[in-house]
C-alpha positions in Angstrom: -12.2 3.1 34.9 -14.0 5.8 36.3 -13.9 9.4 35.1 -13.2 12.3 37.7 -16.8 13.2 38.0 -17.5 10.2 39.7 -17.5 11.7 43.4 -20.5 14.2 42.4 -22.4 11.1 41.2 -21.1 9.6 44.6 -22.9 12.1 46.6 -26.1 12.0 44.5 -25.9 8.3 45.6 -25.0 8.8 49.1 -28.1 11.2 49.9 -30.5 8.5 49.3 -28.8 5.2 50.7 -27.9 4.0 53.7 -24.6 2.6 52.7 -22.8 2.3 49.7 -20.5 -0.5 48.1 -18.1 0.1 45.1 -16.4 -2.6 43.1 -13.8 -2.1 41.3 -12.7 -4.3 38.1 -8.9 -3.7 37.3 -8.7 0.4 37.1 -5.5 1.8 36.8 -3.5 3.4 39.7 -4.8 6.6 39.5 -8.5 5.9 39.5 -7.7 3.9 42.6 -6.4 6.6 44.5 -9.6 8.5 43.8 -11.8 5.3 45.0 -9.2 5.4 47.9 -10.1 9.0 49.1 -13.4 8.3 48.5 -13.9 5.0 50.6 -12.6 7.7 53.7 -16.2 8.3 54.0 -17.9 5.7 56.7 -20.6 5.0 54.4 -19.1 3.6 51.4 -16.7 0.4 51.2 -14.3 -0.6 48.6 -13.7 -3.9 46.8 -10.7 -4.0 44.5 -10.5 -6.4 42.2 -7.0 -6.5 40.3 -8.3 -7.6 36.7 -11.5 -7.7 35.5 -13.9 -10.5 36.9 -16.6 -9.5 35.2 -19.6 -7.2 35.9 -21.6 -10.5 37.1 -19.1 -11.3 39.6 -18.8 -7.8 40.8 -22.8 -7.6 41.2 -22.3 -10.8 43.2 -19.8 -9.1 45.5 -21.3 -5.7 46.1 -24.8 -7.8 47.1 -23.0 -10.0 49.5 -21.2 -7.4 51.0 -24.8 -6.0 51.7 -26.1 -8.7 52.8 -23.3 -9.1 55.5 -23.8 -5.3 56.7 -27.7 -6.5 57.5 -29.6 -5.0 54.8 -32.8 -6.5 53.2 -32.6 -4.5 50.0 -30.1 -3.3 47.3 -29.8 -0.7 44.8 -27.8 -1.6 41.5 -25.9 1.5 39.7 -23.5 1.9 37.3 -20.7 4.4 37.6 -21.6 6.6 35.1 -25.3 6.8 36.2 -26.8 10.4 37.5 -29.9 9.9 39.9 -32.5 12.2 39.7 -32.2 13.3 43.5 -35.7 11.7 44.5 -35.0 8.4 42.6 -35.3 5.8 45.7 -38.1 7.6 47.2 -39.8 7.1 44.4 -38.5 4.1 43.7 -40.1 3.2 47.5 -43.5 4.6 46.4 -43.5 2.3 42.9 -42.9 -0.6 44.9 -45.4 0.3 47.8 -48.1 0.5 44.9 -47.4 -2.7 43.0 -50.2 -5.3 44.3 -48.3 -8.1 44.5 -45.2 -7.9 46.2 -44.0 -11.4 46.7 -43.8 -12.0 43.1 -42.3 -9.2 42.2 -38.0 -9.9 41.4 -36.9 -6.5 40.8 -38.2 -2.9 40.0 -36.0 -1.1 37.2 -35.7 2.8 37.2 -36.5 4.3 33.7 -33.8 6.4 32.8 -32.8 9.4 30.1 -30.4 7.7 27.4 -28.0 10.9 27.1 -27.2 9.9 23.6 -30.8 9.8 22.4 -32.3 13.2 23.8 -36.3 13.2 23.6 -36.6 9.1 23.6 -36.9 8.7 27.2 -37.8 6.8 28.6 -35.1 4.6 27.1 -35.1 0.6 27.2 -32.4 -2.0 26.3 -33.7 -4.1 23.3 -34.3 -7.6 24.3 -32.1 -10.4 24.6 -34.4 -13.5 23.4 -38.3 -11.9 23.1 -38.5 -14.5 20.3 -40.6 -17.4 21.3 -40.8 -16.4 24.8 -44.0 -14.4 24.8 -45.1 -11.0 25.4 -44.7 -9.9 29.1 -47.7 -9.9 31.5 -50.1 -7.1 31.1 -50.8 -6.7 34.9 -50.2 -2.8 34.5 -53.0 -0.4 34.0 -52.0 3.1 32.4 -52.9 4.7 35.8 -50.1 2.7 37.4 -46.8 4.3 38.0 -45.2 0.8 36.4 -45.1 -1.2 33.5 -44.6 -5.2 33.3 -41.7 -5.5 30.9 -39.2 -8.8 30.1 -36.0 -7.1 31.2 -34.6 -3.8 32.7 -30.7 -2.7 33.0 -29.0 -3.6 35.9 -28.6 0.4 36.7 -31.4 1.5 39.0 -32.5 -1.9 39.4 -34.1 -2.2 43.4 -33.9 -6.2 44.5 -34.8 -7.9 47.8 -32.0 -9.9 48.6 -34.5 -12.3 49.9 -36.3 -13.1 46.2 -32.7 -13.0 45.0 -31.9 -16.2 46.6 -34.7 -18.1 45.4 -33.9 -16.7 42.2 -30.0 -17.0 42.1 -27.3 -15.0 42.2 -25.8 -13.1 38.5 -24.9 -15.8 36.2 -21.2 -15.1 36.2 -20.3 -17.0 33.3 -21.9 -14.9 31.1 -19.1 -12.0 32.0 -21.0 -8.9 30.9 -23.6 -7.9 28.4 -26.9 -9.7 29.1 -26.4 -10.3 32.5 -29.2 -7.9 33.9 -31.4 -9.9 30.8 -30.3 -13.3 32.0 -31.7 -12.6 35.6 -35.0 -11.0 34.3 -35.9 -13.9 31.9 -34.9 -16.6 34.9 -37.2 -15.0 37.1 -40.2 -14.6 34.9 -39.6 -18.4 34.1 -39.8 -18.7 37.8 -43.2 -17.3 38.1 -42.1 -13.9 39.2 -42.7 -10.1 37.8 -40.6 -7.4 36.1 -41.7 -4.2 36.5 -40.0 -0.6 35.5 -41.0 2.9 36.6 -42.6 4.7 33.8 -41.1 8.1 34.7 -37.6 8.5 34.6 -35.5 8.4 37.5 -31.9 8.7 36.4 -29.9 10.0 33.5 -27.8 7.1 31.7 -25.9 5.8 28.7 -26.3 2.8 26.5 -23.2 2.7 24.4 -21.8 5.5 22.6 -24.9 5.7 20.6 -25.1 7.6 17.6 -28.0 8.3 14.7 -27.4 7.8 10.6 -29.9 8.5 8.0 -29.6 7.0 4.3 -32.1 7.8 2.0 -34.4 9.3 4.8 -34.5 6.4 6.5 -33.0 6.7 10.3 -31.1 4.0 12.4 -29.4 4.2 15.7 -26.4 2.4 16.2 -24.4 1.6 19.7 -20.5 1.9 18.6 -19.7 -0.5 21.4 -16.0 -2.0 21.5 -15.1 -5.2 19.6 -15.2 -7.0 23.4 -18.2 -6.2 23.8 -19.6 -7.1 20.5 -17.8 -10.4 21.3 -20.1 -10.6 24.6 -23.5 -9.6 23.4 -23.5 -12.2 20.0 -22.1 -14.7 22.2 -24.7 -14.2 25.5 -28.0 -13.4 23.3 -27.4 -16.5 21.4 -27.2 -18.4 24.7 -30.2 -16.6 25.9 -32.0 -17.5 22.5 -31.2 -21.4 23.5 -32.3 -21.2 26.9 -35.2 -19.0 26.6 -36.3 -18.5 22.9 -38.3 -21.5 22.9 -36.9 -22.8 19.4 -36.9 -26.5 18.5 -34.3 -28.5 16.6 -31.6 -26.1 17.0 -33.1 -23.3 15.0 -32.4 -20.9 17.9 -29.1 -20.9 16.2 -30.2 -19.5 12.8 -32.0 -17.0 14.8 -29.2 -15.6 16.3 -27.2 -16.0 12.8 -29.6 -13.6 11.2 -29.3 -11.4 14.1 -25.4 -11.2 13.8 -25.8 -11.0 10.2 -27.9 -7.6 10.7 -25.6 -6.6 13.7 -22.9 -6.6 11.3 -24.8 -4.7 8.7 -24.9 -1.9 11.2 -21.3 -2.1 11.8 -20.6 -2.0 8.3 -22.5 1.0 6.9 -22.0 3.2 10.7 -19.2 2.4 12.7 -15.5 2.2 12.8 -13.1 -0.6 13.1 -15.5 -2.6 11.5 -13.3 -5.8 10.4 -12.0 -6.5 14.1 -16.0 -5.8 15.3 -17.7 -8.1 12.9 -14.7 -10.8 13.6 -15.3 -10.5 17.3 -19.7 -10.8 16.3 -18.5 -13.9 14.4 -16.7 -15.7 17.2 -19.2 -14.5 19.6 -22.2 -16.0 17.8 -19.5 -19.4 17.5 -18.8 -19.7 21.0 -22.4 -18.8 22.3 -23.4 -21.8 19.8 -20.9 -24.3 21.1 -21.3 -23.2 24.9 -18.2 -21.5 25.4 -18.5 -18.9 28.5 -16.4 -17.1 30.4 -14.6 -14.4 29.4 -13.6 -14.0 25.9 -10.3 -16.7 25.1 -7.7 -14.5 23.1 -5.7 -17.2 23.1 -8.1 -19.5 21.4 -8.2 -17.7 18.6 -10.9 -15.4 19.9 
C-alpha cells in the first residue's frame, strides 16, 4: 500500500542503480495503477502478487528477477526508505575498504530513524543475542563500517553468489526477523555482517513514540496486532535456533521478553487487548514451531 510520494523515492533510487524491481504484496487498485505507471519506465520491472505472500517471498522474487537480468548485486529497500543521493556510491566505497570481501554476507546502510530525531544511526534490536556471543570486533574506530549481529532489510547490499551459499530468505517467517534470521544464519556459517557508521538513508521502524513515567523515558513501536504476532513468534524461533540455550530454557527467555513487550503495550499503546492477545499467540506458535502466515481460522 505505497503512499503518493513513492514516485519521488523511486526517482532517487533510479539515479543510483541499473534497474529497479518492485514487488507488490496485495495492494489496492489505486496503488496498482500508480505502480503500473511507474513501470512504464524501461528500467523498472513490476511483480504484482494479488495477495500478501510475505516480505521474505517478495525479497526472493525480486532477487530472482535481478539474477535473470544478469546482475551480480542487489540492494534491498523498503518502500518508505529515502536514499541519500550518494548512498550507493558510498556503499560501494565501504565495500572496497573491507579487508575480507569473500567473508562479507551483507553490507547494511546506517540510517536515520525519522521517528527518533537525534538518534542516528539507528539499529534494530537484535532478535537472539542471548547466548549467541557478541559480534566480531574486526573494525577499528577509523573504519567506515562496524561489525554487527544483524542489519535491517532496507539498505542491505548483497552479492548473489554469496547469497546462494547462505540460502534464500526464510519464507515461513513471513514478516519480521526475516532480515535478522538471514544475518544470524550467515554468521553461523562463518560470514560477517557489517553496517556503515554513516547514515545513508532515512527510514522508520514502526511508528515509534516516546513516553516518560517518573522521569524514565521509554520508546514503543506501536506496531499492529499482526506485526506483534509475527515479532513474538519469530523471535521465539530465533532464540530456539540461535540462542544457544539448553533444555528448552529458550522458551522461558522468550516468555520474559513477551511479558516486557506486553507491559509496554499496556502502558503506552492503543488497542491493548488485541495486541497483547497477538503477542501471546505468537509466543505459543513459536514454541510449537507453527510458522507461515498467521492462521486466523485456528483462533490466532
